[in-house]
N, C-alpha and C positions, 0 to 999 in steps of 0.2 A: 431455667429457660436460657439464661445468659450463656452457660457453658454449652448448651445445645446449639445456640446460634453460632458461637465461635467454632465449634467442631464441624458445623455444616459448611463452613467456608473453605474452599480449596486454597492451596498456597498461591501467592501473588502471581506467579508465572502462569499457572493454569487459570486463575481468575481473570487475568488480563486477556488471555486467549478466549475465554468464554464470553467476556463482555464484547470483544470484537466480533465474535460469531453472531451474537444476538443483535448487535448493532447492524451488521451486514444484512441479516434477515429482515430487520425493520425497514431498511432502505429498499429492499426488494418488495416487501409486502405493502408498504405505505408510501405513496408518492408525496404526501403532505408532511413536510419535515416537522411541523409543530404538533402533529398528532402521533409522532413516534414515541414509543415507550422506552426503548433502549437506544442510546447513542454513544458514539466514541469519537474523540478527537485525539489523534496520535500526538500532535505537536501543540498541546495546550499551552505549555511554556517550555523553556529550554530543558530538554531531557525529561519532560513530564508529559504523560498521557492522561487523559481524563475520560472516564466512563460515567454515564449518567442514566439513571432510571427516573422517569417522570410520568406519573400516572394521570396527569392532567386534572387531578382533583385537589392539588395542594400539597401532595406528599412527594418527596424525592430522596434519592440516594445518589451521592457523588463519590466516586472512587478516583483517587489520584495515585498514579504509579510513578515513582521516581527512582533514581539510582540508590537512594537510601532505604527505600521500602515503599509500603502502600498505606494509605489512610482512607478510611470510609467515614463520611459524614452523612447521617440520616436525619430526616425531618418528617415526623408524623404530625400533621397539623391538628389532629384531634387529641393528641397526647397532652396530659396534664403537665408534662415536663416542658412543653413549648413555652418560649418566652412570651408569646401572646396570651397564654393562659394565666399569667402572673400579674400582680399589681405593678411590680417593677419589671420592665422588659429587660430581662437578663438571662444569660445562659445558666441552666440548672447546675447547681454545685456538683463538682466531681466529673462532669462529662469530659472536660479537657485537661484536668489537673495533672494527670500522669502521662500525657502524650509527649513523646520526645520532641524537643524544639525543632529539630530538622524536618520532622513530618508536620508538626502543627503549623509551621511557617508556610506550608503549601496552601493553607486555607485562607491566606490573607488577601487574595485577589477579590475585588469587589463582587465580581460575577459569582463567586462561590457562596456569598452571603453566610459568612462564618457563624453569625449569631443565630441563624435559623437552623437550630439543631435540637434533636431530642436524644441522640446517641452518637458516639464516636468509637470506631474500632480501628486498630492499627497493627502493623507488623513490620518491624525493621528487617532488612535482609538477613541480619545475623540471628534473628529470632526463629525459634522452631514452632511457635504458636502465635495465634492472634491474641490481642489484648483489648480489654475494654475498661473504661474508668470505673472506679468504685463509686457507684451512684446509689443513693437511697431513694428507691422508687416507692412512692406511697402505695398502700394496699389498694388493690382494685385498679391501679393505673398500669399503663404499658408505655415503654419508650418507643415502640414501633419497630424495634429491630427484628423481631420474629417475622412480622408481616413484610417488611421491606427487603430483608435478606432473602426471604422466600420468593422474591421477584427475580432473583438470579436463578435461571432455570438450568439445572445441572445436566439434564438429559434431553434428547430430541423430543421424546414423548411429552415431557412437561412443557416444552416450548410450544409444540403443536396444540396442546390442550389450551394453553394461554391464548394463542393466536386465533383459535376458533372463537373464543369468547370476545377478545378485545378487537381484533380486526374483522371479525365476522366473515372469515374465510376458512377453507379447509386445506392448508398446505400439505403437500405430499410428505409423509413421514420418512419415506426412503430418501428423498432429496435433502430434507433437513438433517437427517442422520449423516449423510455424506458430508455436508458442510461442517457438522460437529466433529466429524472424523478428519477434518482438515483437507478434504479434497478441494482442488481449485474450483471456484465458481465459474460455470460456463454459461453461455447464452441460453443453451437448452434448459439448464437448471432454472434459470431466471424465468423463462417462459412457462415452465411447468408450475412454478410457485405462484407466478402472477402474470397470466396471459395479457393483462391490460396495461402493463407497464412498458416503458421504452428501455430495452436492455442496454443500449448505448449510454443513456442517461444514468442508469444504475451503475455501470462501470466507471463513469466519470466521477460519481460520488464516492464509490469505493476507493478510487485512486486518490481523490482529494483528501480523504480522511486517513489515507495510508492503511486501509483495512486489507487483510489478506484476501487474495482472490484465488 
C-alpha cells in the first residue's frame, strides 16, 4: 500500500499546481472559509507555500513547498499511530527518523502541530521519487496515508464527484476541467460554478493567497 501511495503522488511542481487549483475551486464553491476542504497559502513563510486538506472531522494533510523540496504531514485521528492513541503522547517511531533536516525543520511552526502526525512523506528537489519513513504499522492498523492522499483529486471528474458530496452542489465539469487545464478564472466561470457568490470577493481572495487566475 505504501508504494502505491507514493506512486500516486505527482512530482512537487504538479502537486503544488493541483493544490492551488483545488484551493481556488474551494474559494469559489464555499464562501465560509472554515468549511473549505482544500486551502493554499502562497507565502506561508519566506519562500515556502503551504497547502492544507482539512475534512472538518479531525483529519488533515499539510504540504509545505520550499526551495529544498516538499514535505507532507498527515494526521488520521482514528489511526492507532496517533499520539493520542498511546499511553505516552509521542510521535510513532520511524515517522520522522529519515526525513532530511532541511525539510523536517519546515514543520517546526506551532501552527503546523508537528506532533499531530500519523505519516510523513517527502521529496527533495534532487530526488526522483517520494519517500516515506520505515514505520512498523501494527496488523489491522492504517496510518491514514491511503485515505488522505486520496483527497488530492488528480482529475476534474474526481473533484466534481467530491464536490457533489461535500459541498452538496453540482459544479460544471467543463468549467472545472478548464481550471484544471490552467485556463484563467473569469467572472463568467465563477458565476457558472456558484451563482450565489460574489465574484469580486472571490477574486480578492484568489489574489490575497496568490492563486493563479
